Each structure stands twice: as structure tokens, then as C-alpha cells.
C-alpha positions in Angstrom: -0.2 -0.1 -0.3 1.4 3.3 -0.9 2.5 5.4 2.2 1.2 8.9 0.7 -2.3 9.8 1.9 -5.2 8.1 -0.3 -7.5 10.2 -2.1 -10.3 8.2 -0.2 -8.3 8.6 3.0 -10.6 10.1 6.2 -10.3 13.5 6.5 -8.9 13.9 10.1 -8.7 17.8 9.5 -12.3 17.8 8.6 -13.4 16.0 11.5 -11.5 18.4 14.0 -13.1 21.1 12.0 -16.5 20.2 13.1 -17.9 18.7 9.7 -19.8 16.0 11.7 -22.9 15.2 12.9 -22.9 17.9 15.7 -23.8 20.5 13.2 -26.8 22.4 14.6 -28.1 25.3 15.9 -26.4 24.9 19.1 -22.9 26.1 19.7 -19.9 24.7 18.1 -18.5 21.8 20.1 -15.3 23.4 21.4 -13.5 21.5 24.2 -11.0 23.4 26.7 -8.4 20.8 26.0 -8.0 20.8 22.3 -6.7 17.4 21.0 -3.1 17.8 20.4 -0.7 15.6 18.4 2.7 17.7 18.7 3.4 16.9 22.3 2.9 13.3 22.5 4.8 10.7 24.6 8.2 10.0 23.5 9.3 6.7 22.3 12.5 4.7 23.1 12.7 3.6 19.5 12.6 6.8 17.5 11.5 5.4 14.5 8.4 4.3 16.2 5.6 5.6 13.4 8.0 7.9 11.9 9.2 5.8 8.9 6.1 6.5 7.1 7.7 6.4 3.7 8.9 2.7 4.3 5.4 0.7 3.3 5.8 -1.4 6.3 2.9 -1.8 8.8 3.2 0.5 11.8 4.3 -1.6 14.8 2.4 -2.3 17.9 3.5 -0.2 21.2 4.8 -3.3 22.8 7.5 -3.4 19.6 8.3 0.5 20.5 8.6 0.4 24.3 6.4 3.2 24.9 7.4 5.5 27.8 4.8 6.0 30.6 2.8 3.0 29.7 0.1 1.8 32.3 -1.1 -1.1 30.6 0.7 -3.7 28.5 -0.6 -6.9 26.7 1.3 -9.7 25.7 0.2 -12.3 23.4 -3.3 -12.5 24.4 -5.7 -15.3 23.3 -9.3 -15.5 24.4 -12.1 -18.3 23.6 -15.8 -18.4 23.9 -16.1 -22.2 24.1 -14.4 -23.3 20.6 -14.7 -19.6 19.3 -11.2 -18.2 19.2 -12.4 -14.4 19.7 -9.0 -12.7 20.3 -6.2 -13.9 18.6 -2.4 -13.1 19.7 -3.1 -9.6 20.8 0.2 -7.4 22.1 -0.4 -3.8 22.7 0.7 -0.8 25.0 -1.9 1.9 26.3 -0.1 5.3 27.6 -0.9 6.8 30.8 -3.3 9.9 30.8 -4.2 9.5 27.0 -7.3 8.8 25.2 -7.2 5.4 23.2 -10.0 4.4 20.9 -10.7 0.9 20.0 -12.5 0.7 16.4 -13.7 -1.9 14.3 -16.9 -3.6 12.6 -19.5 -5.6 15.1 -18.1 -8.8 16.3 -14.4 -7.7 15.7 -13.4 -8.4 19.2 -12.8 -4.6 20.5 -15.7 -5.0 23.4 -14.3 -8.4 24.3 -10.8 -6.8 24.5 -11.6 -4.1 26.6 -13.6 -6.3 29.0 -10.4 -8.2 29.6 -8.8 -5.3 31.3 -10.8 -5.6 34.4 -11.9 -9.2 34.1 -15.3 -9.0 33.4 -15.0 -11.9 31.1 -14.5 -13.7 34.3 -18.1 -14.0 34.4 -18.6 -16.0 31.6 -18.5 -19.8 32.3 -16.8 -20.9 28.9 -14.5 -18.1 28.4 -10.6 -19.1 28.6 -7.7 -16.2 28.3 -4.4 -17.2 27.5 -1.5 -14.4 27.7 -0.5 -11.8 30.0 -1.9 -8.0 30.9 0.0 -6.0 33.2 -1.1 -3.1 34.6 1.6 -0.8 36.4 3.6 -3.7 36.3 1.5 -6.3 37.9 -0.2 -9.4 35.9 -3.9 -8.9 36.5 -4.5 -12.6 35.7 -2.2 -13.9 38.4 -3.7 -16.0 40.5 -3.1 -13.5 43.8 -4.8 -10.7 42.0 -7.7 -9.2 44.0 -10.4 -8.7 41.4 -12.4 -6.3 43.4 -9.5 -4.3 43.8 -8.9 -4.3 40.1 -12.1 -3.4 39.3 -11.8 -0.2 41.6 -8.6 0.7 39.8 -10.3 0.0 36.3 -13.6 1.6 36.1 -16.2 0.9 33.6 -18.9 2.9 31.9 -21.1 0.8 29.5 -23.2 1.3 26.3 -26.4 1.9 27.9 -26.5 4.0 31.3 -27.2 1.8 34.1 -28.0 3.7 37.1 -29.0 1.6 40.6 -32.6 2.1 41.5 -31.9 4.4 44.3 -31.4 8.5 44.6 -28.7 10.3 42.5 -26.7 10.7 45.8 -26.9 7.2 46.8 -25.8 6.1 43.2 -22.5 8.1 43.8 -22.1 7.3 47.5 -22.3 3.4 46.6 -19.0 2.6 45.8 -17.0 4.5 48.4 -19.7 2.9 51.0 -18.9 -0.6 50.0 -15.2 0.1 50.1 -15.3 1.2 53.8 -15.1 5.1 53.3 -15.9 6.7 56.5 -19.3 8.7 56.4 -18.0 11.9 57.0 -16.3 11.9 53.8 -19.0 10.6 51.6 -20.8 14.2 50.9 -17.3 15.4 49.6 -16.8 12.4 47.7 -20.2 13.0 46.1 -19.8 16.4 45.1 -16.4 16.2 43.8 -17.5 13.3 41.5 -20.2 14.9 40.4 -18.6 18.0 39.3 -15.7 15.8 37.6 -18.7 14.4 35.7 -19.9 17.6 34.7 -23.5 17.0 36.4 -23.1 18.8 39.8 -24.9 21.9 38.8 -27.7 20.0 37.2 -28.4 18.1 40.2 -27.2 19.7 43.3 -30.6 20.7 44.3 -32.3 17.3 43.6 -29.9 14.6 45.0 -32.6 12.7 46.9 -34.5 12.2 43.7 -34.3 9.1 41.9 -31.7 8.6 39.3 -34.2 7.3 37.1 -35.7 11.0 37.2 -32.8 11.9 34.7 -32.5 12.0 31.1 -30.7 9.6 29.4 -27.3 11.9 28.8 -27.9 12.8 32.5 -27.9 9.2 33.6 -24.7 8.4 31.7 -22.8 11.3 33.3 -24.3 9.7 36.7 -22.5 6.3 35.7 -19.4 8.2 35.3 -19.6 10.0 38.5 -20.2 6.7 40.2 -17.3 5.5 38.3 -14.6 8.4 39.5 -16.1 8.0 43.2 -14.1 5.2 43.6 -10.9 7.1 42.3 -9.6 4.5 39.5 -6.4 4.7 37.6 -8.0 3.8 34.5 -11.9 4.2 32.9 -12.9 1.9 30.2 -15.9 3.3 28.2 -17.8 0.6 25.9 -19.9 3.0 23.5 -21.0 5.3 25.9 -22.7 7.6 23.3 -24.2 4.9 21.2 -27.5 5.6 22.7 -27.5 9.3 23.1 -28.5 12.0 21.1 -25.7 14.6 19.4 -26.0 17.3 22.3 -25.4 14.8 25.0 -22.9 13.0 23.0 -21.2 16.3 22.6 -21.1 16.5 26.4 -19.8 13.3 27.0 -17.1 13.7 24.4 -16.1 16.9 26.0 -15.9 15.3 29.6 -13.8 12.6 28.3 -11.2 15.0 26.8 -11.0 16.7 30.3 -10.8 13.5 32.4 -7.7 12.4 30.6 -5.7 14.8 32.5 -6.1 12.5 35.7 -6.9 9.3 34.2 -6.5 6.8 31.3 -9.5 6.4 28.9 -9.9 3.8 26.6 -13.0 3.8 24.4 -14.9 1.8 22.0 -16.8 3.1 19.5 -18.4 2.7 15.9 -18.2 6.3 15.5 -15.2 7.1 13.3 -16.0 10.9 13.8 -15.8 10.4 17.3 -12.5 8.4 17.6 -10.8 11.2 15.3 -12.3 14.2 17.5 -11.3 12.8 21.0 -8.8 10.0 20.7 -5.0 10.4 20.8 -4.4 6.7 19.7 -6.4 4.4 17.7 -6.3 0.5 17.3 -8.3 -1.0 14.6 -9.6 -4.5 15.2 -11.0 -7.3 12.6 -12.1 -10.8 13.2 -10.5 -10.9 16.5 -6.9 -9.5 15.5 -5.4 -6.2 16.1 -4.7 -5.0 12.8 -3.1 -1.7 13.2 -2.2 0.8 16.1 -0.8 4.3 16.3 -1.5 7.9 16.7 -5.2 8.7 15.3 -3.9 11.3 13.2 -1.6 8.7 11.6 -4.5 5.8 11.5 -7.0 8.2 10.0 -4.9 10.2 7.5 -2.2 7.4 6.4 -3.3 4.1 7.3 -0.7 1.5 6.5 -2.7 -1.5 6.2 -5.5 -1.7 3.3 -8.0 -3.1 5.8 -7.9 -0.2 7.9 -8.2 2.1 5.0 -11.2 0.0 4.0 -13.1 0.3 7.1 -12.4 3.8 7.8 -13.3 5.1 4.2 -16.8 3.0 4.6 -15.8 0.2 2.2 -17.0 -2.3 4.7 -18.1 -2.7 8.1 
């Protein structure tokens, strides 16, 4: 495949300029923290992603030794019974970045996301081989405390799933079960709701049912509930798929802000969303990691024909 930008390649610049589904009478979407690619993390291997004229596929992060790497996956395979759902995945996830997983339905991206906090443990016929390290600890080691892992690695699901209780109690639930003192909980609730950009909208109705909130507010409540237990990493599994464009805009702006304090991994079918908010992107197909790199490179100069075919809409 030619290393120069294809005539059919996805226009990354146009996406960031707002030519997407957010065109409306509302104010243009402007994040306070613009996505910047100039000041990315350094690589020990200086040739990583730079030799664009070589015609060679971009290597995975595990090849290039990313500095400040918080997650490292090595030779991961996963089966559901006889179905080989993930095949020899190796990748590194850098700290305090937004990393998007893209690919067609059934490609394995959500399955892979769930390996990072061992949600797949709940599936009886699931078998995993390989290693996942978070802060240099193998999370599949026998001595791993899975409850502690899921505190460190929070998850926000495709559909908002508030608990059948008040707004306040939804956010307080995590700290309570982890033994936080009652005196500290009100402050944690306020801090978490502010972190999820929801405090101003609910501060006078904290005793109301969580189900009284709109869909977008419920999703931000779930984000606040995740923030309340102070994770290091937040996994988002298509968090905007059921939301309207205005609510989606708020979630995207929030994710861009959250990366200051958290490492964010998001699964999305929305190519414009991946281009707008992610620093890095990985493309999955049929259980394989096809290509990974800086988002601007993946969308403007993909090294694999399958990646280009997907992001330009020829399949998927």
C-alpha cells in the first residue's frame, strides 16, 4: 500500500473542524482541552511511527516500548468455547491519553476491553491465555484481588445503568462498600458529580431518583459513580451510542477533560468520534489487532489496506 495519503482517506482535519453530526443550531463543540498531537509521549525507539515512507505496517506499542505505559498486553488469546475471539493481541496503552478501539461489529474490541478489568471472568466458557500488566502487575495472576482491580479499572457501559436509588446514593455506593467513612462521603459525591460535569444540574435534587434524569444525565451519573472510587483507568464501551448529539457532545468534552487525571480507553463505532477525542487508535478485525498508532496517522495515512477500507466505509 502506498504510504502517501489516499485520495479516499478519511479527512482527519475536516473532522476536527466540526464537519460531522454535531452541525446544528447549538454552539459549536469546543473542548477546553484541544486534542494535540505535537506533544505526544516519547518513544525509546525513535523510528516508531516515523518511517512513513517505508511502506511497512506501523508496529504495535509493545514493539516500540512506550514510556509512561500503564497497560501492557502480551500475546493475549481468548476463546468462548471453541470460538477463538481474540488472537495473539499485544499492545501498550499510554498513561493519561484517550485510546480508541474501532472495528466492525463482532471484531472483538469490546471483548478485549473487558479483559482489562476481568469482566469476562463472569462468562463460564471463557478461556484466556497471555498476560495483561497494569502498573507492571499481571492482573491474571492467581493472587490478584479482582474487586480491587475493578476499583482501579472502572467501566462505563453502552447503556446508562443507574441503580434504583437516589442520585446521591448512586455516587455514594462505591465509597460505602469500600469502607470510606461517612464523614467523607458527601465531599466525594460532590467532587465526583463535578468531575462528571453534572453537579450544577443536580445539586438541588440529590434525593431524587436517578431514573428521573435524562439519558445523557444518567450516563454522566454513571461516570460520576465510577469516579467516586478513584480509578486509575476508565473503560468506555460505546458510551454515546444511545445518546442524542447534544448529550454525545457533553460526554466527549468530558472524556477529553478526564484524561488529565485518568487513562481512558473507549470502544466506538463512530469514526468521527474516534478522530475527535482520541490520541491513539487501534483497529480490530475478526479478533485480530490489525493496526495501531496515533489517531492522526491511522485516519490520514493507514498502513494496512484493511484499515483504510474500514475508515473510508468500504466495509463494516
